[in-house]
Each structure stands twice: as structure tokens, then as C-alpha cells.
C-alpha positions as CSV (number, residue, x, y, z in Angstrom):
1,M,1.6,-29.2,-5.7
2,A,1.6,-25.4,-5.8
3,Y,3.2,-23.6,-2.8
4,A,3.2,-20.0,-1.7
5,R,6.0,-18.2,0.1
6,E,5.6,-14.8,1.7
7,F,7.1,-12.0,-0.3
8,K,6.2,-8.3,-0.7
9,K,6.5,-6.0,-3.6
10,N,5.0,-2.5,-4.0
11,Q,4.3,-1.6,-7.5
12,K,4.4,1.6,-9.6
13,V,1.1,3.4,-10.0
14,R,0.1,6.4,-12.1
15,F,-3.2,8.2,-12.1
16,F,-4.8,10.1,-15.0
17,I,-8.2,11.6,-14.4
18,I,-10.9,10.4,-16.8
19,N,-13.6,13.1,-17.0
20,I,-15.8,11.4,-19.5
21,I,-17.0,7.8,-19.2
22,D,-18.3,6.5,-22.5
23,A,-21.1,3.9,-23.0
24,K,-18.6,1.1,-23.5
25,E,-16.7,1.8,-20.3
26,L,-20.0,2.2,-18.4
27,E,-21.1,-1.2,-19.6
28,L,-17.9,-2.7,-18.3
29,I,-18.4,-1.0,-14.9
30,N,-22.0,-2.1,-14.6
31,Q,-20.9,-5.8,-14.8
32,Y,-19.9,-5.3,-11.1
33,S,-22.8,-3.2,-9.9
34,L,-26.1,-4.7,-8.6
35,S,-28.1,-1.8,-10.2
36,P,-27.1,0.2,-13.3
37,L,-24.9,3.2,-12.6
38,A,-25.0,6.4,-14.6
39,A,-21.8,8.0,-15.9
40,E,-22.3,11.0,-13.5
41,E,-22.3,8.7,-10.5
42,V,-18.9,7.2,-11.2
43,F,-15.3,8.4,-10.9
44,S,-12.8,6.5,-13.0
45,F,-9.0,6.5,-13.1
46,N,-6.1,4.6,-14.5
47,V,-3.6,2.6,-12.4
48,T,-0.4,0.8,-13.3
49,L,-0.5,-2.3,-11.1
50,C,2.9,-3.9,-11.8
51,D,5.5,-4.4,-14.5
52,N,8.4,-6.6,-15.6
53,E,11.2,-4.3,-14.2
54,I,13.5,-5.7,-11.5
55,D,12.4,-4.1,-8.2
56,R,14.2,-3.2,-5.0
57,D,13.5,-6.7,-3.7
58,F,15.4,-8.0,-6.8
59,E,12.2,-9.7,-8.2
60,R,10.2,-9.2,-11.3
61,F,7.2,-10.6,-13.1
62,D,7.8,-12.2,-16.5
63,L,5.6,-11.2,-19.5
64,D,3.5,-14.4,-19.3
65,A,2.8,-13.6,-15.6
66,L,1.6,-10.1,-16.4
67,Q,-0.7,-11.4,-19.1
68,K,-2.2,-13.8,-16.7
69,L,-2.6,-11.2,-14.0
70,Q,-4.4,-9.1,-16.6
71,T,-7.3,-11.5,-16.3
72,L,-7.0,-12.3,-12.6
73,F,-7.2,-8.7,-11.5
74,L,-10.5,-8.0,-13.2
75,G,-13.2,-7.2,-10.6
76,K,-10.6,-7.1,-7.8
77,P,-11.1,-4.4,-5.1
78,G,-8.9,-1.6,-4.2
79,I,-8.4,-1.2,-0.4
80,F,-6.0,0.5,2.0
81,D,-2.8,-1.0,3.4
82,H,-3.9,-4.6,2.6
83,N,-6.5,-4.3,5.3
84,P,-8.9,-7.2,4.5
85,K,-12.0,-5.6,6.1
86,A,-15.1,-4.8,4.1
87,E,-15.1,-1.2,5.0
88,S,-11.6,-0.8,3.5
89,Q,-13.0,-1.5,0.0
90,T,-13.1,1.7,-2.0
91,A,-12.6,1.0,-5.7
92,R,-12.8,-1.9,-8.2
93,I,-10.9,-2.7,-11.4
94,Y,-13.1,-3.1,-14.5
95,S,-10.6,-3.4,-17.3
96,A,-6.9,-4.2,-17.6
97,E,-4.3,-4.7,-20.3
98,V,-0.5,-5.3,-20.7
99,V,1.1,-2.3,-22.4
100,P,4.6,-2.3,-23.9
101,D,7.0,0.6,-24.0
102,V,9.2,-0.3,-27.0
103,K,11.6,2.5,-26.3
104,R,12.4,1.2,-22.9
105,V,14.6,-1.7,-21.9
106,T,14.4,-3.3,-18.4
107,G,17.3,-4.1,-16.2
108,A,17.0,-7.7,-17.4
109,G,17.5,-6.5,-21.0
110,E,13.9,-7.0,-22.1
111,T,11.3,-4.7,-23.6
112,Y,9.4,-3.0,-20.8
113,Y,5.8,-4.1,-20.1
114,A,3.3,-2.8,-17.6
115,L,0.0,-4.1,-16.4
116,K,-2.3,-1.1,-16.6
117,A,-5.9,-1.1,-15.3
118,K,-8.9,1.1,-15.1
119,A,-10.7,1.3,-11.7
120,Y,-13.9,3.0,-10.6
121,M,-15.4,4.3,-7.4
122,L,-18.7,6.0,-6.6
123,K,-19.0,9.8,-6.4
124,S,-20.2,10.2,-2.9
125,E,-19.7,12.4,0.1
126,K,-17.6,9.6,1.7
127,N,-15.3,9.4,-1.3
128,A,-15.1,13.2,-2.0
129,D,-11.8,13.7,-0.1
130,L,-10.2,10.6,-1.7
131,I,-11.1,11.7,-5.2
132,R,-9.5,15.1,-4.5
133,E,-6.4,13.4,-3.2
134,L,-6.3,11.3,-6.4
135,E,-6.7,14.3,-8.6
136,G,-4.0,16.1,-6.6
137,G,-1.5,13.2,-6.7
138,I,-1.5,12.7,-3.0
139,K,-2.9,9.1,-3.1
140,K,-0.9,7.3,-5.8
141,E,1.3,4.4,-4.7
142,V,-0.1,0.9,-4.6
143,S,1.0,-2.7,-4.0
144,V,-0.7,-5.8,-5.4
145,S,-1.7,-8.9,-3.5
146,C,-1.4,-12.2,-5.4
147,S,0.3,-15.6,-5.3
148,V,2.7,-17.2,-7.8
149,E,3.7,-20.8,-8.4
150,K,7.4,-20.2,-9.2
151,E,10.3,-18.0,-8.3
152,I,13.0,-18.7,-10.8
153,C,16.7,-17.7,-10.4
154,S,17.7,-15.5,-13.3
155,V,21.2,-17.0,-13.3
156,C,20.6,-20.8,-13.3
157,G,16.9,-21.3,-13.6
158,A,16.4,-23.0,-10.2
159,D,13.0,-22.6,-8.6
160,W,13.3,-21.0,-5.1
161,K,9.9,-22.6,-4.3
162,K,11.7,-25.9,-4.5
163,G,14.9,-25.2,-2.5
164,G,16.6,-22.6,-4.7
165,C,20.3,-22.5,-5.5
166,S,23.5,-20.9,-4.2
167,H,23.0,-17.6,-6.2
168,I,22.1,-14.6,-4.2
169,A,19.4,-12.2,-5.5
170,G,20.9,-8.7,-5.6
171,K,24.5,-9.8,-6.4
172,I,26.2,-9.3,-9.8
173,E,26.7,-12.6,-11.5
174,N,28.6,-12.7,-14.9
175,G,27.9,-9.0,-15.3
176,R,24.2,-9.3,-14.6
177,L,22.1,-8.6,-11.6
178,C,20.9,-11.8,-10.0
179,H,17.2,-11.7,-9.3
180,R,14.1,-13.9,-9.1
181,I,11.6,-14.2,-11.9
182,L,8.0,-14.5,-10.6
183,Q,6.0,-16.9,-12.9
184,N,2.6,-18.5,-13.3
185,P,0.3,-16.4,-11.0
186,L,-2.2,-18.6,-9.2
187,D,-4.6,-16.0,-8.0
188,A,-5.0,-12.2,-7.5
189,Y,-6.6,-11.0,-4.3
190,E,-6.6,-7.2,-4.1
191,W,-4.6,-4.0,-4.7
192,S,-4.0,-1.5,-2.0
193,F,-3.1,2.2,-1.6
194,V,0.1,2.3,0.4
195,A,2.4,5.0,1.7
196,I,5.9,3.6,0.9
197,P,6.5,1.6,-2.3
198,A,9.5,-0.6,-2.8
199,Q,9.7,-0.3,-6.5
200,R,12.2,2.3,-7.8
201,E,9.7,4.1,-9.9
202,A,6.7,3.8,-7.6
203,G,4.4,6.8,-7.7
204,V,4.3,9.9,-9.9
205,T,7.8,11.3,-9.9
206,K,8.9,14.5,-11.5
207,I,12.6,15.5,-11.8
208,Y,13.6,19.0,-12.6
209,L,17.2,19.7,-13.8
210,K,18.8,23.0,-14.6
211,T,19.8,23.4,-18.2
212,N,22.7,25.0,-19.9
213,P,22.4,27.7,-22.6
214,G,22.0,25.0,-25.2
215,G,19.0,23.6,-23.4
216,Q,20.8,20.4,-22.2
217,P,20.7,19.2,-18.6
218,E,23.7,20.2,-16.6
219,L,24.0,16.7,-15.1
220,D,25.5,14.5,-17.8
221,G,24.1,11.0,-18.4
222,G,27.4,9.4,-17.3
223,Y,27.1,11.0,-13.9
224,L,23.5,10.0,-13.5
225,R,24.4,6.4,-14.5
226,R,27.2,6.3,-11.9
227,L,24.8,7.5,-9.3
228,E,22.3,4.8,-10.2
229,K,25.0,2.1,-10.2
230,E,26.3,3.2,-6.8
231,A,22.7,3.2,-5.5
232,A,22.2,-0.3,-6.9
233,Y,25.3,-1.6,-5.2
234,G,24.2,0.0,-1.9
235,R,20.8,-1.7,-2.1
236,A,22.5,-5.1,-2.9
237,Y,24.8,-4.7,0.1
238,H,21.9,-3.9,2.4
239,A,20.0,-6.9,1.1
240,E,23.0,-9.2,1.7
241,L,23.5,-7.9,5.2
242,V,19.8,-8.6,6.0
243,R,20.1,-12.2,4.6
244,D,23.3,-12.8,6.7
245,I,21.6,-11.6,9.9
246,V,18.6,-13.8,9.3
247,K,20.9,-16.8,8.7
248,L,23.0,-16.0,11.8
249,G,19.9,-15.5,13.9
250,F,18.8,-19.0,12.9
251,F,22.1,-20.7,13.6
252,R,22.7,-18.8,16.8
253,N,19.2,-19.6,18.1
254,A,18.3,-16.0,18.6
255,G,14.9,-16.9,20.0
256,M,13.1,-14.9,17.3
257,P,11.2,-16.2,14.3
258,S,13.1,-15.6,11.0
259,D,10.4,-13.5,9.5
260,V,10.3,-11.2,12.5
261,L,14.0,-10.8,12.5
262,E,14.0,-10.0,8.8
263,A,11.3,-7.4,9.2
264,I,13.4,-5.7,11.9
265,A,16.6,-5.9,9.9
266,Q,14.9,-4.4,6.8
267,K,14.3,-1.2,8.8
268,L,18.0,-0.7,9.8
269,D,20.6,1.2,7.8
270,I,23.8,-0.4,6.7
271,E,25.9,0.7,9.7
272,E,23.2,-0.6,12.1
273,L,23.1,-3.9,10.2
274,K,26.9,-4.3,10.4
275,A,26.7,-3.7,14.2
276,L,23.9,-6.3,14.6
277,K,25.8,-8.8,12.5
278,G,28.9,-8.3,14.7
279,A,26.7,-8.8,17.8
280,F,25.7,-12.2,16.5
281,G,29.4,-13.1,16.2
282,H,29.8,-13.9,12.5
283,D,32.4,-16.7,12.1
284,G,32.4,-16.7,8.3
285,A,30.9,-20.1,7.9
286,F,27.3,-21.1,8.0
287,A,25.1,-23.2,5.7
288,P,22.0,-21.7,4.2
289,P,18.8,-22.6,6.1
290,A,16.1,-24.6,4.4
291,T,13.5,-22.6,2.5
292,A,10.3,-22.2,4.5
293,L,7.4,-23.1,2.3
294,I,3.7,-22.8,3.2
295,K,1.1,-24.8,1.3
296,A,-1.3,-22.5,-0.4
297,E,-4.3,-24.4,1.1
298,E,-3.0,-23.7,4.6
299,I,-3.2,-19.9,4.2
300,T,-6.3,-18.5,5.9
301,D,-5.9,-14.9,4.7
302,N,-4.0,-13.1,2.0
303,K,-1.2,-11.7,4.1
304,A,1.2,-14.3,2.7
305,F,0.8,-13.1,-0.8
306,L,1.5,-9.3,-0.7
307,I,3.6,-8.3,-3.6
């Protein structure tokens, strides 16, 4: 039996304007149109939907999952903020491929892979402002909506869909960052333009560093690595405090659903989380709550599958 648990992950996206749509691409686009479209009627752009890098939620897709999503996302609509209304539909994916970057290694020690797609929208008065925002880099971040069958602990291989284990995602275990590996996607629903991505490299980011007379950056690599390491520890500590508060809220019968409490806690900074944890009266001993699983067939919309 396949189950689906709610989890959210905003993914990196890059846009590159395609000025010329050749006959082959136009043929792919016309698979999704009721009447044939001419090249001058269509605006096309590239979008990176997701990758196999560990994200800020300490989760990642494995390569097999990306390859399966490559097929599942064909023909899927692009909307805004995961709003499942018809008027929110603005673009559609017409091709996708998994692309490696052999010069890059992920936090899990693997070659970096990204699921890159091509999407199209109609050139119309309605879409004119959006097209300008895409060209100007204003609209760029997205998150994908899909469901997966398994969430595997990177330390011991336990499936969090079946109860999980004692390892905590975001903690360093044996010199490695513990995280969950998302495997075997069951379906892909849509991809959305969003304002705030959770993934570290979401959006188009440019970094400008002053250089010394030799043309080298003034900030040495060791300093930058220390900054990244400190940031990673901060994110891990924040995630641990959120988990503790959700557990304490459950065992203290706070009168608030766990998902609501977690959503509130995610918006607090570390000092606010520590104060809230103290208000619950942490006694240093509580058992982990049972994992809440929802059968896929019980879901009536795709809000439970936002990644």
C-alpha cells in the first residue's frame, strides 16, 4: 500500500529566454494544444524543477526519482502558489530531461543532477506582464507538487513512511548530515511560481566579490566554507527546536493540531523557539510520537504533496 505524508520543498529554478522555437519544439508543444500553434504565438523558457541536492528541509530526491519525474511532469501545468484553480494555469511543460553536472558534488557525495524542463505559454495581452517579469528575472522561483512512496533515512535506510527510526534529519551522524531520501515518485501534479523557496540555491543568484590585484577573490575559500558550515549548523538547530516543540505540544496536549503548531514554529527564529520550548516546560524526556500517515486515496486535493 502506498502512503503519502505532507512535506514541502521549494526547488531551484533558472530561466533562459528562447527567442526561436524550431519545428521540432513546436511539434512537442502542439501535442498539448487543441489547434496548431505557430511559433510566433508561443513564448518558451527553461525551468529547473528539482535536483538531488540536500535542501533546507534535509530531504533530497535520488537519481531514479528524478528520472521518473522526468516523465511524470510532461504536460503538467505551471500555476501560482499551488492554487488549484483553472484561472491560475499559465504555462505547461512540453519536454524534460535529467542533466548532470560532472564537476559538482552534492552534500551527499554524489554527482549533481537536475531535472530541467521546457515550458510554454501563449503570447497574449494577459501574459505580457508575466513574460516581461520572466525576462527580467522577477518571476523565477518555483516549487513542485508530487507524491513519493518512500522517504529513506540516509543513515540506516529506514523508511519514514513506515515509522522511521531514531535518527534526526539535520543532525550530523558519523560525519555526515542525516537527511531523508525521496524515492519512487507516484505522481506529479503541478509546478508553481512561489515567492520564497526553501532550497539553498533557489532562484537566479549572482554573487559579486571584490578581487585583489591578482584577480582572486578577497574572501578565501576557507572563510566561505566556515560560513556555510555555521549556517548549516544554525539550520539544523532551528529544525531540531521545531521538532521538539511539536513533540512537546503533543505530549502537553496543547490543544492545537501538530501540523498547525509546526507551521507556526517554522516562522519563529531560534530565540523565539527557545522561549516557546521553555513555556511548554521541557522535562528532557519524551517519546517520539507516531508518524501520521495519510492514505493516498484519502487525499481530495494535492495540498498534501507540495514539495
